[in-house]
C-alpha positions as CSV (number, residue, x, y, z in Angstrom):
1,M,12.2,-7.2,-19.1
2,G,13.6,-6.9,-15.6
3,W,11.5,-7.1,-12.5
4,V,11.3,-3.4,-12.1
5,D,9.8,-3.1,-15.5
6,R,7.4,-5.9,-14.8
7,F,5.8,-3.9,-12.0
8,S,5.9,-0.5,-13.9
9,L,2.8,1.2,-15.2
10,A,4.8,3.6,-17.4
11,G,2.7,4.6,-20.4
12,K,-0.6,3.4,-18.9
13,T,-3.6,5.4,-17.9
14,A,-5.7,4.3,-14.9
15,L,-9.1,5.4,-13.7
16,V,-9.5,5.0,-9.9
17,T,-13.0,5.5,-8.4
18,G,-13.5,6.3,-4.7
19,A,-10.1,8.2,-4.8
20,S,-11.2,11.0,-2.5
21,S,-9.9,9.0,0.5
22,G,-9.0,5.7,1.9
23,I,-8.0,2.7,-0.3
24,G,-8.8,4.6,-3.6
25,A,-6.6,7.5,-2.7
26,E,-3.7,5.1,-1.7
27,I,-4.1,3.2,-5.1
28,A,-3.8,6.6,-6.9
29,R,-0.6,7.3,-5.0
30,V,1.0,3.9,-5.6
31,F,0.0,3.9,-9.3
32,T,1.5,7.4,-9.7
33,E,4.7,6.2,-8.1
34,A,4.7,3.4,-10.6
35,D,4.6,6.0,-13.4
36,A,0.9,5.7,-14.5
37,K,-1.2,8.6,-15.6
38,V,-3.9,8.5,-12.9
39,I,-7.4,9.9,-13.2
40,A,-8.8,10.1,-9.8
41,T,-12.5,10.4,-9.3
42,G,-14.7,10.9,-6.2
43,Q,-17.4,13.2,-4.8
44,S,-15.3,15.5,-2.6
45,I,-13.7,18.2,-4.8
46,E,-11.6,19.4,-1.8
47,R,-10.1,16.0,-1.1
48,L,-9.5,15.5,-4.9
49,D,-7.8,18.8,-5.2
50,S,-5.5,17.9,-2.3
51,L,-4.7,14.7,-4.0
52,K,-4.0,16.5,-7.2
53,V,-1.5,18.8,-5.5
54,E,0.1,15.9,-3.8
55,I,0.6,13.4,-6.7
56,G,-0.1,15.4,-9.8
57,C,-3.1,13.3,-10.9
58,E,-6.0,14.3,-13.1
59,I,-9.3,14.6,-11.1
60,I,-13.0,14.2,-12.0
61,T,-15.8,14.7,-9.5
62,A,-18.5,12.2,-10.0
63,D,-21.5,10.6,-8.2
64,I,-21.6,7.0,-9.4
65,A,-24.5,6.1,-7.2
66,S,-26.8,6.8,-10.3
67,F,-26.8,5.4,-13.8
68,E,-26.6,9.0,-15.1
69,G,-23.6,9.6,-13.0
70,C,-21.7,6.6,-14.3
71,E,-22.6,7.6,-17.8
72,Q,-21.4,11.2,-17.2
73,L,-18.1,10.0,-15.7
74,I,-17.4,7.8,-18.8
75,S,-18.1,10.7,-21.1
76,R,-15.8,13.0,-19.1
77,V,-13.1,10.5,-19.0
78,Y,-13.0,10.4,-22.7
79,T,-12.6,14.1,-22.8
80,T,-9.5,13.8,-20.6
81,T,-7.8,10.8,-22.4
82,R,-8.2,8.6,-25.4
83,Q,-7.7,5.4,-23.6
84,I,-8.1,3.8,-20.2
85,D,-5.8,0.9,-19.7
86,I,-6.6,0.1,-16.1
87,L,-10.0,0.5,-14.3
88,V,-9.9,0.2,-10.5
89,N,-13.5,0.0,-9.0
90,S,-12.6,1.1,-5.5
91,A,-15.6,3.3,-4.6
92,G,-17.8,1.8,-1.8
93,V,-20.1,2.2,1.1
94,A,-20.6,0.1,4.2
95,L,-24.0,0.8,5.5
96,V,-24.4,-1.8,8.2
97,G,-27.1,-2.9,10.7
98,P,-29.2,-5.8,11.8
99,V,-31.2,-7.3,8.9
100,L,-34.6,-6.9,10.5
101,D,-34.0,-3.2,10.8
102,Y,-32.3,-2.6,7.5
103,S,-34.0,-0.2,5.2
104,A,-34.7,-0.8,1.6
105,E,-33.1,2.6,0.8
106,D,-29.8,1.6,2.4
107,W,-30.0,-1.7,0.4
108,D,-30.5,0.1,-2.8
109,R,-27.7,2.6,-2.2
110,T,-25.2,-0.1,-1.2
111,M,-26.1,-2.1,-4.5
112,A,-25.9,1.0,-6.6
113,I,-22.4,2.0,-5.5
114,N,-20.8,-1.3,-4.6
115,L,-22.1,-3.4,-7.6
116,R,-24.0,-1.6,-10.2
117,A,-21.4,1.1,-10.7
118,P,-18.5,-1.4,-11.2
119,F,-20.7,-3.1,-13.8
120,L,-21.6,0.1,-15.7
121,L,-18.0,1.4,-15.7
122,A,-16.5,-1.9,-16.8
123,K,-19.2,-2.0,-19.6
124,G,-18.5,1.5,-20.6
125,L,-14.8,1.3,-20.7
126,A,-14.2,-2.2,-22.0
127,P,-14.8,-1.3,-25.7
128,G,-11.6,0.9,-25.6
129,M,-9.6,-1.9,-23.9
130,I,-11.0,-4.4,-26.6
131,A,-9.9,-2.0,-29.4
132,A,-6.4,-1.8,-27.7
133,K,-6.4,-5.6,-27.3
134,A,-5.3,-5.2,-23.6
135,G,-6.7,-4.0,-20.3
136,K,-6.9,-4.5,-16.6
137,I,-10.0,-4.3,-14.4
138,I,-9.5,-4.5,-10.7
139,N,-12.5,-4.7,-8.4
140,I,-12.0,-3.8,-4.7
141,S,-14.2,-6.4,-2.9
142,S,-14.1,-7.6,0.7
143,Q,-13.6,-10.7,2.7
144,T,-17.3,-10.4,3.6
145,G,-18.0,-11.3,0.0
146,V,-16.7,-14.7,0.8
147,I,-17.4,-15.2,4.6
148,A,-20.7,-13.9,5.9
149,L,-20.6,-11.4,8.7
150,A,-23.5,-10.4,10.9
151,E,-25.0,-7.0,10.4
152,H,-23.5,-6.7,6.9
153,V,-26.4,-8.1,4.9
154,A,-26.2,-5.5,2.0
155,Y,-22.4,-4.9,2.1
156,A,-21.7,-8.7,2.0
157,T,-24.3,-9.3,-0.7
158,S,-22.9,-6.5,-2.8
159,K,-19.3,-7.8,-2.5
160,G,-20.3,-11.4,-3.1
161,G,-22.0,-10.1,-6.2
162,L,-18.8,-8.1,-7.2
163,N,-16.8,-11.3,-7.0
164,A,-19.3,-13.0,-9.3
165,L,-19.2,-10.0,-11.7
166,T,-15.4,-10.3,-11.7
167,K,-15.6,-13.9,-12.9
168,S,-18.3,-13.2,-15.3
169,L,-16.4,-10.2,-17.0
170,M,-13.3,-12.3,-17.0
171,V,-15.0,-15.0,-19.1
172,E,-16.2,-12.6,-21.7
173,L,-13.2,-10.2,-21.8
174,A,-10.3,-12.7,-21.6
175,P,-10.4,-13.4,-25.4
176,H,-9.6,-9.7,-25.8
177,N,-6.4,-10.0,-23.5
178,I,-8.2,-8.1,-20.7
179,Q,-7.7,-9.4,-17.2
180,V,-10.4,-8.9,-14.5
181,N,-9.6,-9.6,-10.9
182,A,-10.8,-8.8,-7.4
183,I,-9.2,-8.0,-4.2
184,C,-10.9,-9.1,-1.0
185,P,-9.2,-7.3,2.0
186,T,-10.0,-7.7,5.7
187,V,-11.1,-4.6,7.5
188,V,-8.8,-1.8,6.3
189,M,-8.1,1.1,8.6
190,T,-9.6,3.8,6.5
191,E,-12.0,6.4,7.8
192,M,-14.8,4.1,6.9
193,G,-13.1,1.1,8.5
194,K,-12.4,3.0,11.7
195,K,-15.9,4.2,11.9
196,V,-17.4,0.8,11.8
197,W,-14.7,-1.2,13.6
198,S,-13.3,1.1,16.3
199,P,-15.4,-0.3,19.1
200,V,-13.2,-2.9,20.8
201,E,-16.2,-5.1,21.5
202,K,-16.8,-5.4,17.8
203,S,-13.3,-5.7,16.5
204,A,-11.7,-8.0,19.2
205,S,-13.2,-11.2,18.1
206,M,-12.3,-10.7,14.4
207,I,-8.8,-9.7,15.3
208,A,-8.5,-12.8,17.6
209,A,-9.7,-15.0,14.7
210,T,-7.1,-13.6,12.3
211,P,-3.8,-15.5,12.5
212,L,-1.8,-12.4,11.8
213,G,-3.8,-10.7,14.6
214,R,-4.4,-7.3,13.0
215,F,-6.4,-5.4,10.4
216,G,-5.0,-4.1,7.1
217,E,-3.7,-0.8,6.0
218,P,-4.7,1.0,2.7
219,V,-1.1,0.7,1.2
220,E,-1.3,-3.2,1.5
221,V,-4.4,-3.2,-0.8
222,A,-2.7,-0.7,-3.1
223,D,0.3,-2.8,-3.4
224,M,-1.8,-5.8,-4.5
225,A,-3.6,-3.5,-6.9
226,L,-0.3,-2.5,-8.4
227,Y,0.6,-6.2,-8.9
228,L,-2.7,-6.8,-10.7
229,A,-2.4,-3.7,-12.8
230,S,1.2,-4.5,-13.9
231,P,2.6,-6.8,-16.5
232,A,3.8,-9.1,-13.6
233,S,0.2,-10.4,-13.3
234,D,-0.6,-10.9,-17.0
235,L,-1.5,-14.6,-16.4
236,V,-3.7,-13.8,-13.4
237,N,-7.3,-13.7,-14.4
238,G,-10.7,-14.1,-12.6
239,A,-8.8,-14.3,-9.3
240,I,-10.4,-13.4,-5.9
241,M,-7.3,-12.3,-4.1
242,M,-7.7,-12.6,-0.3
243,I,-5.8,-10.0,1.8
244,E,-7.0,-10.9,5.2
245,G,-4.2,-12.1,7.4
246,G,-5.3,-15.8,7.1
247,Y,-8.9,-15.2,8.4
248,S,-10.5,-17.3,5.8
249,S,-8.1,-20.2,6.2
250,V,-8.9,-21.1,9.8
């Protein structure tokens, strides 16, 4: 197998959550370029329709903030395809604010989307991967799941939990030849990232503390996701992959 084949997703079917925009949409694009069949899911039918026209993916609208929404998504996935080879949990919310002012409602919503949904989807799709004796689960986490950041109490907690979920799933699923890994990017300049980090007074200190001196772009996360989804990473398991320009190393 040559290096091109080792990074190919030909013959594989991938479910990508949060694909209406940002990192999820970019992962859907890159996976399609690597010849995967992509099922993109999100809440915005208009954006999903646009993505379908652009890359030719399948689309499913879903609200995975609820248990029922996750169950419905799994059911609908299996009406579209017989097998999911790759699950990318990319959907996420960043509801930030000072801990003393933080609402229980924002806490619960953050945990539901950022942590509970990846658990439910992995649990629901893993039996098919076990039957196939192969699978890849990729969780899009954050550097804040490793390094605490002010005013990110729920977001950081959810991403730290997602990293722990990644390792826990790995331990149980590895005997079935299923690899489970997480990607922890720095701030990525998606719509969500720009909304939170556009103010210079907020972003300047983090950029200054990052050896590469910049934030990330969606395609840089998507490229790492491609590696973790491909045969090239078959020995990588339970990894928390930092993509943060060196921020955590200084």
